[in-house]
C-alpha positions as CSV (number, residue, x, y, z in Angstrom):
1,X,117.7,168.6,129.6
2,X,116.3,168.4,126.0
3,X,114.9,164.9,125.0
4,X,115.4,162.9,121.7
5,X,114.5,159.3,120.3
6,X,117.0,156.8,119.1
7,X,116.6,153.2,117.8
8,X,118.3,150.9,120.4
9,X,119.2,147.0,120.0
10,X,118.6,145.9,123.7
11,X,119.9,142.5,123.0
12,X,119.9,140.2,119.7
13,X,116.5,140.5,118.0
14,X,115.1,143.0,120.4
15,X,114.8,146.6,118.8
16,X,113.4,149.6,120.7
17,X,112.3,153.2,120.2
18,X,114.0,154.7,123.1
19,X,114.0,158.3,124.7
20,X,117.2,160.0,125.8
21,X,118.7,163.2,126.6
22,X,120.1,165.4,123.7
23,X,123.9,165.5,124.0
24,X,125.7,168.9,124.9
25,X,128.7,170.2,123.2
26,X,132.1,170.5,124.9
27,X,135.6,171.0,124.4
28,X,136.1,167.4,122.7
29,X,132.6,166.9,121.5
30,X,132.4,170.5,120.1
31,X,129.9,169.9,117.2
32,X,126.1,169.0,117.6
33,X,124.7,167.3,114.5
34,X,121.2,166.8,113.6
35,X,120.8,163.6,112.0
36,X,119.2,163.7,108.7
37,X,119.7,160.0,107.5
38,X,121.5,156.8,108.3
39,X,122.1,153.7,106.4
40,X,121.3,150.3,107.3
41,X,124.6,148.2,106.7
42,X,125.2,144.5,106.8
43,X,126.9,145.0,110.2
44,X,124.2,146.7,111.7
45,X,121.9,143.5,110.7
46,X,124.4,141.6,112.3
47,X,124.1,143.5,115.6
48,X,120.3,143.2,115.4
49,X,120.5,139.6,115.2
50,X,123.3,138.8,117.4
51,X,125.9,137.7,115.0
52,X,128.6,140.6,114.8
53,X,131.1,139.6,117.3
54,X,132.2,143.4,117.6
55,X,129.1,144.7,119.3
56,X,128.0,145.3,122.8
57,X,124.5,145.7,124.1
58,X,122.3,147.6,124.5
59,X,123.3,149.8,121.8
60,X,122.2,152.6,119.8
61,X,123.3,151.6,116.2
62,X,124.0,153.2,112.9
63,X,127.6,154.0,111.6
64,X,126.3,155.6,108.1
65,X,125.0,158.9,109.3
66,X,124.7,162.3,107.8
67,X,123.4,165.4,109.0
68,X,123.4,169.2,109.6
69,X,125.6,171.1,112.3
70,X,123.2,173.0,114.5
71,X,125.7,174.1,117.2
72,X,129.6,174.3,117.9
73,X,131.9,175.2,120.8
74,X,134.6,177.5,120.6
75,X,137.2,174.6,120.0
76,X,135.5,173.9,116.5
77,X,137.4,174.9,113.8
78,X,136.8,172.7,110.7
79,X,133.1,173.2,110.6
80,X,130.3,175.8,111.2
81,X,126.7,176.1,111.8
82,X,124.3,175.1,108.9
83,X,127.0,172.6,107.3
84,X,126.0,169.4,105.8
85,X,128.3,166.7,107.4
86,X,129.1,163.0,107.2
87,X,130.5,161.7,110.6
88,X,133.3,159.3,110.6
89,X,132.5,156.1,112.6
90,X,135.8,155.4,113.8
91,X,137.5,156.6,117.2
92,X,140.8,155.6,118.1
93,X,143.4,156.2,120.9
94,X,146.2,157.7,119.1
95,X,149.0,155.8,120.9
96,X,148.8,152.1,120.1
97,X,151.2,150.4,117.8
98,X,148.5,150.4,115.2
99,X,147.8,154.3,115.7
100,X,151.5,154.9,115.7
101,X,151.8,153.2,112.3
102,X,148.8,154.9,110.7
103,X,146.3,152.3,111.1
104,X,143.8,153.7,113.5
105,X,141.2,151.7,112.0
106,X,142.3,148.7,113.7
107,X,143.6,150.7,117.0
108,X,144.1,148.4,119.9
109,X,141.4,150.4,121.7
110,X,139.4,150.9,118.8
111,X,135.8,152.1,119.6
112,X,133.3,152.4,116.5
113,X,129.9,154.4,116.7
114,X,127.2,152.3,116.4
115,X,129.0,149.2,117.8
116,X,131.1,149.6,120.9
117,X,129.8,153.3,121.3
118,X,126.3,154.8,120.5
119,X,125.9,155.6,116.9
120,X,123.6,157.5,114.6
121,X,120.1,155.9,114.7
122,X,119.2,158.9,117.2
123,X,118.0,162.7,116.1
124,X,121.3,164.3,117.5
125,X,125.0,163.4,117.9
126,X,127.6,165.3,119.5
127,X,131.3,164.6,118.1
128,X,134.7,166.3,117.4
129,X,134.6,168.5,114.5
130,X,137.7,166.7,113.3
131,X,135.3,163.7,112.6
132,X,133.2,165.6,110.3
133,X,133.4,165.8,106.5
134,X,131.4,168.5,104.5
135,X,129.0,167.1,101.9
136,X,128.9,168.2,98.4
137,X,126.1,170.6,98.0
138,X,124.4,168.7,95.4
139,X,124.2,165.6,97.2
140,X,121.2,164.5,98.9
141,X,121.2,163.4,102.4
142,X,119.8,160.1,101.6
143,X,122.2,159.4,99.0
144,X,125.4,160.9,101.0
145,X,124.8,158.0,103.0
146,X,126.7,156.0,100.4
147,X,130.0,157.9,100.9
148,X,130.4,155.6,104.3
149,X,130.4,152.2,102.4
150,X,132.6,153.9,99.5
151,X,135.1,154.5,101.9
152,X,135.1,150.8,103.2
153,X,135.9,149.9,99.4
154,X,138.6,152.4,99.2
155,X,140.2,150.8,102.2
156,X,139.7,147.1,100.9
157,X,141.2,148.1,97.6
158,X,144.1,150.1,99.3
159,X,144.9,146.8,101.0
160,X,144.6,144.9,98.0
161,X,147.2,147.2,96.3
162,X,144.8,146.9,92.9
163,X,146.9,147.4,90.0
164,X,145.7,148.0,86.1
165,X,146.6,144.5,85.0
166,X,144.8,142.5,87.8
167,X,141.7,140.5,87.1
168,X,139.5,141.1,89.9
169,X,136.9,138.9,91.2
170,X,134.1,140.8,93.5
171,X,132.1,138.1,95.3
172,X,128.8,139.6,95.8
173,X,127.5,142.9,94.6
174,X,124.8,144.0,97.0
175,X,125.3,147.1,98.8
176,X,128.6,146.8,99.7
177,X,129.6,144.9,96.4
178,X,128.3,147.7,94.4
179,X,130.5,150.2,96.1
180,X,133.3,147.9,95.8
181,X,133.0,147.8,92.0
182,X,132.6,151.6,91.7
183,X,136.0,152.0,93.1
184,X,137.6,148.7,91.9
185,X,136.8,150.1,88.0
186,X,138.4,153.3,88.4
187,X,142.1,151.2,88.6
188,X,141.5,150.0,85.1
189,X,141.6,146.5,86.0
190,X,139.3,143.7,84.5
191,X,136.4,143.2,86.8
192,X,134.4,139.9,87.3
193,X,131.3,139.8,89.5
194,X,129.7,137.0,90.9
195,X,126.2,136.9,92.8
196,X,122.8,134.8,93.1
197,X,120.6,137.7,91.9
198,X,120.4,138.4,88.0
199,X,119.0,141.9,88.6
200,X,122.1,142.8,90.6
201,X,124.4,141.3,88.0
202,X,122.9,143.1,85.4
203,X,123.2,146.4,87.2
204,X,126.9,145.8,87.9
205,X,127.4,145.1,84.2
206,X,125.7,148.3,83.7
207,X,128.0,150.1,86.2
208,X,131.3,148.9,84.6
209,X,131.8,145.1,85.3
210,X,133.1,143.0,82.4
211,X,131.8,139.6,83.2
212,X,129.3,138.6,85.6
213,X,128.8,135.3,86.8
214,X,125.4,133.6,88.4
215,X,126.5,131.2,91.2
216,X,123.2,129.4,91.3
217,X,123.3,129.0,87.2
218,X,126.9,128.8,86.2
219,X,130.1,127.0,87.2
220,X,132.2,129.6,88.9
221,X,135.5,127.6,88.4
222,X,134.9,127.1,84.6
223,X,133.6,130.6,84.0
224,X,136.7,132.0,85.5
225,X,139.3,130.0,83.6
226,X,137.4,131.1,80.6
227,X,137.4,134.4,81.0
228,X,140.7,135.0,82.6
229,X,144.2,135.5,80.8
230,X,145.6,131.9,80.2
231,X,142.8,130.3,82.3
232,X,144.5,131.7,85.3
233,X,141.8,132.7,87.6
234,X,141.7,136.2,89.3
235,X,144.9,137.6,90.6
236,X,142.7,139.6,93.2
237,X,139.6,138.3,94.8
238,X,137.3,140.6,97.1
239,X,134.9,139.0,99.6
240,X,131.9,141.2,99.6
241,X,129.4,138.2,100.3
242,X,130.9,137.1,103.6
243,X,128.9,133.9,103.8
244,X,130.1,130.8,105.8
245,X,131.6,129.5,102.2
246,X,132.7,132.6,100.5
247,X,136.3,132.6,101.8
248,X,137.1,129.1,101.1
249,X,135.6,129.7,97.6
250,X,137.8,132.5,96.9
251,X,140.9,130.9,98.3
252,X,140.2,127.8,95.6
253,X,139.6,130.1,92.4
254,X,142.3,132.6,93.0
255,X,145.4,132.4,90.9
256,X,149.0,131.8,92.1
257,X,150.4,134.9,93.8
258,X,147.0,136.4,94.0
259,X,145.3,138.5,96.9
260,X,142.2,137.4,98.9
261,X,140.7,140.4,100.8
262,X,138.3,139.2,103.6
263,X,135.8,141.8,105.1
264,X,133.4,139.4,107.0
265,X,132.7,139.5,110.8
266,X,131.3,136.1,111.1
267,X,132.7,133.9,113.9
268,X,131.2,130.6,112.4
269,X,133.9,128.0,111.2
270,X,134.8,127.9,107.8
271,X,136.7,125.4,106.0
272,X,140.0,126.5,104.9
273,X,143.3,124.3,104.3
274,X,146.8,125.4,104.5
275,X,147.6,123.8,101.2
276,X,145.2,126.0,99.6
277,X,147.3,129.0,100.5
278,X,150.5,127.9,100.7
279,X,150.5,125.8,97.4
280,X,149.9,129.2,95.7
281,X,151.4,131.5,97.9
282,X,148.1,133.5,98.5
283,X,148.1,136.7,100.5
284,X,144.9,136.9,102.8
285,X,144.5,140.3,103.9
286,X,141.9,141.6,106.3
287,X,140.2,144.8,105.4
288,X,138.3,146.8,108.3
289,X,136.2,149.9,108.3
290,X,138.4,152.6,106.7
291,X,141.5,154.7,107.4
292,X,140.5,158.4,106.9
293,X,139.1,157.6,103.6
294,X,136.1,160.0,103.8
295,X,137.7,163.1,101.7
296,X,139.0,160.6,99.1
297,X,135.5,159.5,98.4
298,X,134.1,163.1,98.7
299,X,136.9,164.3,96.1
300,X,136.1,161.4,93.6
301,X,132.4,162.5,93.7
302,X,133.2,165.8,92.9
303,X,135.6,165.1,90.3
304,X,132.8,162.9,88.6
305,X,134.5,159.7,89.0
306,X,132.0,158.3,91.6
307,X,128.3,158.1,91.2
308,X,126.2,158.2,94.5
309,X,123.0,159.8,93.0
310,X,119.8,158.1,93.6
311,X,121.2,154.6,94.4
312,X,118.9,154.2,97.5
313,X,116.4,151.5,96.8
314,X,114.3,152.3,99.9
315,X,113.7,154.7,103.1
316,X,112.0,154.3,106.2
317,X,111.3,156.9,108.8
318,X,113.4,156.1,111.8
319,X,110.8,155.6,114.3
320,X,109.7,152.7,111.5
321,X,113.3,151.1,112.1
322,X,111.6,147.7,113.1
323,X,109.6,147.5,109.8
324,X,113.0,148.6,108.0
325,X,114.8,145.7,109.4
326,X,111.8,143.2,109.1
327,X,111.7,144.4,105.3
328,X,115.6,143.7,105.0
329,X,114.8,140.3,106.3
330,X,112.7,139.5,103.8
331,X,115.5,139.4,101.3
332,X,113.1,141.2,98.7
333,X,115.2,141.3,95.4
334,X,114.4,144.7,94.9
335,X,116.5,145.6,98.1
336,X,119.8,147.5,97.3
337,X,120.2,149.9,100.0
338,X,117.8,150.9,102.9
339,X,118.3,154.2,104.5
340,X,116.6,155.7,107.8
341,X,115.4,159.2,107.7
342,X,114.8,161.6,110.4
343,X,112.6,164.4,109.2
């Protein structure tokens, strides 16, 4: 049996490079992909530190994964050897209530690659061809990693039912928030971004945001009243910060009849009142993963509506994953997106 290396989180705060068997293709997992790049996401960091309630251990993490097809079984029809692909992280049962209602991303028996089952921080993966999507030829592997967080943004904006007359607040414009901005701005809605890092806010303005608020220097409530129609507040707020207080903050500042999209996975208690929701008849909507949105993101890139090129701030070889996670923990302000490479 051929061997390969992978990055395993043995238990919270313990990362190891492990040796494992190269998987073999079969009738179901009918495509063997040589991984070329995989992103570090906030949820990966949460698994590493033990704050992601969905994860099980030990786990090969990584769900933003791209690579080259190097072998196929006879059942594979969608892709061929030599194709450059991104792999869908969602696996679903297909028969529970959620699946029957076209929401496999919250399947009752959901298994996510890199969370519940082994993911992309390894040299090879065997997956069904139906979970592979062809990458645009001109897109580098490192940049193609951003397709996955873009699908998360597409899902959140779909759940939000964003409209052109919305005034949207995006809380946090790090790696996820910047992808959210790239999708939300396509709606024609007014976009307000809030963060604590001036450089991120400036980049967001250059990428299409209309208003930027530094939460450490400005009063959020006052700024939102001054920049929204009739001091109404945002009609849609999306939590891309996912801190202990962010959901409560968004419930407080969102205008009557508005929507609040929450995406965090923390299990720490946060203060939310019934009155804050009921008095304004807010819709609080969760958004998890993505619901078959990969081709949508790829189409947007091919149509020139989505810029994914050269947005990666740092790369590390996957054998240096510990250094990459340590650097991410440093909260260096230059960090935008960290990617592990495999060549």
